[in-house]
DOKETOR-267117 format. One line per field, with one value per residue (C-alpha): residue number from 1; residue in three letters; x, y negated, z negated. Coordinates in pm, 1 decimal. Each point is the difference from the previous one (the first is absolute). Layout:
! residues N
i	NUM:... .
aa	Ala:... .
X	X:... .
Y	Y:... .
Z	Z:... .
! end
This chain:
! residues 229
i	1:2:3:4:5:6:7:8:9:10:11:12:13:14:15:16:17:18:19:20:21:22:23:24:25:26:27:28:29:30:31:32:33:34:35:36:37:38:39:40:41:42:43:44:45:46:47:48:49:50:51:52:53:54:55:56:57:58:59:60:61:62:63:64:65:66:67:68:69:70:71:72:73:74:75:76:77:78:79:80:81:82:83:84:85:86:87:88:89:90:91:92:93:94:95:96:97:98:99:100:101:102:103:104:105:106:107:108:109:110:111:112:113:114:115:116:117:118:119:120:121:122:123:124:125:126:127:128:129:130:131:132:133:134:135:136:137:138:139:140:141:142:143:144:145:146:147:148:149:150:151:152:153:154:155:156:157:158:159:160:161:162:163:164:165:166:167:168:169:170:171:172:173:174:175:176:177:178:179:180:181:182:183:184:185:186:187:188:189:190:191:192:193:194:195:196:197:198:199:200:201:202:203:204:205:206:207:208:209:210:211:212:213:214:215:216:217:218:219:220:221:222:223:224:225:226:227:228:229 .
aa	Unk:Unk:Unk:Unk:Unk:Unk:Unk:Unk:Unk:Unk:Unk:Unk:Unk:Unk:Unk:Unk:Unk:Unk:Unk:Unk:Unk:Unk:Unk:Unk:Unk:Unk:Unk:Unk:Unk:Unk:Unk:Unk:Unk:Unk:Unk:Unk:Unk:Unk:Unk:Unk:Unk:Unk:Unk:Unk:Unk:Unk:Unk:Unk:Unk:Unk:Unk:Unk:Unk:Unk:Unk:Unk:Unk:Unk:Unk:Unk:Unk:Unk:Unk:Unk:Unk:Unk:Unk:Unk:Unk:Unk:Unk:Unk:Unk:Unk:Unk:Unk:Unk:Unk:Unk:Unk:Unk:Unk:Unk:Unk:Unk:Unk:Unk:Unk:Unk:Unk:Unk:Unk:Unk:Unk:Unk:Unk:Unk:Unk:Unk:Unk:Unk:Unk:Unk:Unk:Unk:Unk:Unk:Unk:Unk:Unk:Unk:Unk:Unk:Unk:Unk:Unk:Unk:Unk:Unk:Unk:Unk:Unk:Unk:Unk:Unk:Unk:Unk:Unk:Unk:Unk:Unk:Unk:Unk:Unk:Unk:Unk:Unk:Unk:Unk:Unk:Unk:Unk:Unk:Unk:Unk:Unk:Unk:Unk:Unk:Unk:Unk:Unk:Unk:Unk:Unk:Unk:Unk:Unk:Unk:Unk:Unk:Unk:Unk:Unk:Unk:Unk:Unk:Unk:Unk:Unk:Unk:Unk:Unk:Unk:Unk:Unk:Unk:Unk:Unk:Unk:Unk:Unk:Unk:Unk:Unk:Unk:Unk:Unk:Unk:Unk:Unk:Unk:Unk:Unk:Unk:Unk:Unk:Unk:Unk:Unk:Unk:Unk:Unk:Unk:Unk:Unk:Unk:Unk:Unk:Unk:Unk:Unk:Unk:Unk:Unk:Unk:Unk:Unk:Unk:Unk:Unk:Unk:Unk:Unk:Unk:Unk:Unk:Unk:Unk .
X	-2425.2:329.4:36.9:264.8:311.6:4.7:311.0:77.0:210.2:185.1:173.0:-14.2:16.1:-356.1:136.6:187.2:-306.0:-204.9:249.5:15.9:-378.5:-32.6:243.8:-180.6:-369.6:-85.4:111.1:-10.2:-204.0:206.2:3.1:221.9:173.4:192.5:244.9:121.5:-237.7:-298.5:135.0:37.1:-353.4:-134.1:165.2:-140.5:-347.8:50.0:199.1:-116.1:243.8:212.0:291.0:140.4:197.3:192.2:208.1:299.5:42.5:-318.1:-72.2:-161.0:106.6:245.1:-38.6:241.6:-187.9:-334.9:118.6:112.8:-340.7:-190.3:199.0:-144.3:-345.5:39.8:225.7:-125.4:275.4:163.1:164.2:220.2:25.9:279.7:216.9:295.8:186.7:295.2:50.8:-34.3:-351.8:-88.1:118.5:-198.3:-310.3:40.8:106.3:-321.2:-205.8:-39.5:-30.2:134.5:150.7:-33.4:203.1:-152.3:-20.7:-126.8:-175.7:-367.2:90.8:246.7:-250.3:-285.3:229.8:100.1:-363.5:-105.9:288.1:-69.0:-374.6:52.8:243.1:-220.4:-305.6:203.2:137.7:-332.2:-168.2:233.0:-154.8:10.9:349.9:192.0:368.4:203.4:375.7:223.4:-304.8:-137.6:-356.0:-95.1:-360.1:12.4:-375.8:-60.9:329.8:81.1:329.7:67.3:330.2:-18.2:-373.0:39.3:-167.3:247.6:-114.0:165.0:-39.7:-131.3:351.8:153.0:-260.8:58.8:375.0:-61.0:-243.8:233.9:282.7:-231.4:-114.7:369.6:91.8:339.2:104.9:203.5:-202.6:211.0:-79.3:-89.9:-240.9:-152.1:-50.0:-158.1:-227.6:-117.3:11.4:-97.6:254.6:331.7:301.9:210.3:314.3:-108.3:-280.3:224.2:4.9:-379.7:-13.8:266.7:-185.6:-329.9:166.1:165.2:-336.9:-155.0:276.1:-47.5:-357.7:32.8:350.1:86.9:344.4:-9.5:378.5:30.5:-308.0:-114.6:-303.2:110.0:359.7:234.1:195.0:292.8:47.6:-315.7:-315.6:-239.2:-132.5:-242.1:110.4 .
Y	737.5:-153.2:-34.1:229.2:-147.0:13.3:153.7:-2.0:293.0:-76.0:286.8:131.7:361.1:117.9:279.7:-248.6:-222.9:301.3:93.5:-354.8:-28.0:319.6:-136.2:-332.8:67.1:101.4:-331.2:-253.6:-112.0:93.9:-129.7:118.8:-151.9:191.1:-277.5:-346.4:-185.3:173.8:-78.3:-373.0:-8.8:179.8:-240.9:-294.0:149.2:125.8:-258.3:170.8:289.1:63.0:200.2:102.9:325.4:-59.0:238.5:-151.0:212.3:-46.7:-60.4:-322.8:-201.3:128.5:-50.8:-292.7:-204.2:99.9:-110.6:-335.5:-57.1:115.0:-249.3:-279.5:112.3:131.1:41.6:357.6:229.7:216.0:337.3:118.7:371.0:109.5:295.6:-235.5:-54.7:-213.2:-322.2:-205.3:137.6:-72.3:-359.3:-32.1:120.6:-259.6:-267.6:36.2:-58.7:347.7:43.4:352.1:289.6:378.4:239.3:318.3:266.8:-121.2:167.7:-46.5:-138.9:-252.0:-124.4:-38.8:-175.8:-255.9:-55.9:-45.5:-237.8:-224.4:-15.3:-71.3:-282.1:-148.5:-11.7:-124.0:-299.8:-77.1:-33.1:-228.6:-280.2:-360.5:-135.8:-229.4:-88.4:-249.1:-8.8:-140.6:-89.4:353.6:33.8:345.9:82.1:324.9:43.8:-67.2:172.5:-291.9:-175.4:-335.8:-158.1:-379.5:34.5:268.2:336.3:289.3:358.9:253.5:375.0:153.9:110.5:-340.0:-170.1:252.1:-73.5:-374.5:30.1:225.1:-250.7:-286.2:191.4:34.0:-353.8:-101.3:363.7:223.5:295.9:300.4:202.0:294.1:-209.7:-145.8:338.0:164.6:-299.4:-47.3:349.8:169.9:274.3:106.4:-182.0:235.2:-32.1:-197.3:-182.4:-305.0:-27.8:9.8:-292.2:-190.2:27.0:-114.7:-294.1:-96.3:10.1:-208.6:-258.2:-32.2:-104.3:-232.4:-149.4:-299.1:153.4:377.1:26.4:-257.0:72.3:-254.3:186.7:363.6:-9.6:300.7:51.1:194.0:341.6:-37.0:-66.4:-280.5:-303.2:-292.0:-294.9 .
Z	-1101.8:115.9:376.3:143.2:160.3:380.7:160.0:373.6:128.9:324.4:180.9:355.9:-127.6:-84.3:-220.9:-218.8:-20.3:-109.4:-272.7:-134.4:12.9:-204.3:-259.4:-34.6:53.5:-358.2:-149.4:282.2:298.8:307.5:357.6:286.9:302.9:268.2:94.8:-92.0:230.2:-156.6:-347.6:70.7:138.3:-307.0:-246.1:194.8:-42.5:-357.6:-200.7:-320.8:65.8:-312.3:148.3:339.5:33.1:321.5:210.6:179.8:314.7:205.5:368.2:128.1:-306.3:-261.8:-373.0:-23.3:260.6:-147.8:-345.1:135.7:162.8:-307.8:-205.9:216.2:-114.3:-354.0:-303.7:-49.5:-138.2:268.1:-70.3:286.7:79.5:230.3:91.0:-11.1:-324.9:112.3:-193.9:320.6:51.1:-360.8:39.9:324.6:-184.2:-273.0:246.5:198.8:-314.7:-149.6:-375.6:-44.2:196.0:-11.6:215.6:144.2:-124.3:-336.8:-289.5:-79.1:-341.8:139.4:259.5:-248.9:-248.3:264.5:96.1:-361.4:-74.4:299.4:-67.9:-369.2:71.1:272.8:-225.5:-294.8:184.3:169.0:-337.1:-193.5:-210.3:119.5:2.2:231.3:5.9:201.8:59.3:273.6:212.0:-40.3:-134.7:-131.6:-90.1:-195.4:-1.5:368.4:88.5:226.9:58.3:163.2:88.3:25.1:64.6:267.0:-63.8:-25.7:60.6:-231.6:-10.5:-320.8:-93.2:71.9:-215.9:-279.5:10.8:-8.5:-290.1:-198.1:40.1:-101.0:-308.9:-91.2:100.4:-135.4:-46.7:228.4:129.4:100.9:312.4:-225.7:-208.3:315.8:166.3:-302.1:-68.1:358.3:150.0:-328.8:66.5:-151.0:142.7:213.0:214.2:305.8:-182.0:-28.4:379.7:2.6:-243.2:194.8:331.5:-152.7:-177.5:329.3:179.9:-278.9:20.4:374.5:-65.3:-299.1:17.7:217.9:51.7:-74.0:24.6:-278.9:-213.7:-258.6:-136.5:-36.4:-111.8:13.2:-319.9:140.0:-153.8:-209.6:202.0:97.8:-181.3:35.3:-215.5 .
! end
């Protein structure tokens, strides 16, 4: 029997935790944390966690800070839940290392679809066959999901690695934002999805480019998309 994926729910509202637990318990193993500090501690003790569902507005430590600290420990996918829907909050979520974003209130179907998509992508990219590529001093091990820049280990989120791999698989071709979003997020491209791709590419460049403002690895093809030559 296949082992069930482990999901950590992080929210200071016990009623919301209960609702999310009820939605997930039939198909997944579920753990709970009442604040960001507790979540960071849990991930440190349970690195096998497959997904974190993380509220933004919490006392003690908010979701953005918790995400940043979790990223120092793990590349586990992180789905932000928040009552805020402004683009600035969405960018903050992605900028702190989150993989996806869902505004409250949300439907049961939408939530479960996001969870399924993130878990599927995480497991897919963890299980790639042996393959290693080198370009511009960047070493990418697709099997070990590791990246080094001039011999220095680089920590990427699951989404950042998926973007890098998709561009490498299409090396020499221009990948549009729509193609990138649908390949990596496994969802239909919608208005605003281009900004999601842009923010993640920017975060990726900051990690792998010597000069992110003048990138040599991930090139922008103006009006078309992104390309690795």
